[in-house]
N, C-alpha and C positions, 0 to 999 in steps of 0.2 A: 664779668661784673655781677655780683650777687644782686638779686632783686627781692623786694618784700611787698606783699599785699597786706594791708592792715585795715582795721576798723576802729573808728573813733565814736565815742558816745558822750552824752551829757550826764547820764545817770543810768542805773540798772534798768534794762528794758526800755530805755529811752530812744531818742533819735539815733540812727546808725548811718555813719558815713564810711564808704569803702574807697580806699585809694591804693596807689602803687608808687614805689620809690626805690631808688638804689641806695639811699642813705636814710635809714629809719630814724635814727637819733635826731638828725637835723630836721627832717620833715615833721616829726611830731613836735619838736620844739617850735617850729613855725606855726603849727596849729594852736599850740598852747599860748603863744604870744601874739596871736592875731596879726602875723606878718602880712598875710594876704587876705583881703576881704573876700568872703565867699560863704559857702554852706556851713563850714565848721565855726566860723566866727558869728554868723547870723544865729545859729542854733546852739551856740556855746558847747559844742562837742569837743571837749578838751582832753578827754580821758582815752588813752590807748587801751582798748579792751580785748583786742585780738590781733595777731599777726602771724604770718607764715613766711618762711624763708624759701627762696627759689635759687637754683644754680645760676640763673642769668635773668636779666631784666625782660627779655623777650617773653620767656615763659611766665614771668610774674604778670606781665601785661595781659597775656592770654587768660590767666586765672582770674585777674581782676574783672575782665570783661564778662567772664562766666559768672562770677559772684554777683555782679550788678544785675544779672537776670534772675537771681535766686529770689524766692519768696522770702518775706521778712522772717517767717518762722524758721526757715532753713538757716538763715544768717544767725538768728538767736541760738539755734542748736549748735552751730559752729563755735560761737562765742562761749557758750556755757560748757562746751566740751573741754575747752582750754582754761576758761576763767569763770567758774560757776557763780561767783559773787560779783562779777563785773568790776573788779578792782582795776585801778589804773596801773598798767604794766610798764609804764615809761622807765621807772627805775630798775626794772628787772629784764630789760631787753636782752642784755648779754648773758643772762642766767637761764633763759628759756630757749630750748632747742625745738622749735616747731617747724620742722622741714616738711614741705609738701611731698607726699608720696602718691602719685597717680595710681589709679586702678591698673592692674597688670594688662588688661585688654586695651588700654589707651594706645592709640596709634603712635603717639610720640614718646612712648616709654623709653626708647633708646636715647633720647635727648637728655634724660635725667641721670644717665650713668657716666 
């Protein structure tokens, strides 16, 4: 099962929410429509500004936990590397191929092949 790590925001360089899911379309739709009360509904973070595809949900969860420890500046750099203008990528999910490629010295490199 494919996994996704994603970031939602309210505006360029605004609040950043990091999450993980196996169904990116459905999860972003839930955020946009306030299906669950939480961080994204409280801070109106309804724009998908960054996401990364992983070969399975376990690896996506590991990456999400890592990103949650990142400094805000590092998250901003990730977002702007894929989406410099912080546009909402929801309509472009199927057109963007942002597959995570770990550093070759990563211990779990074989899990990605």
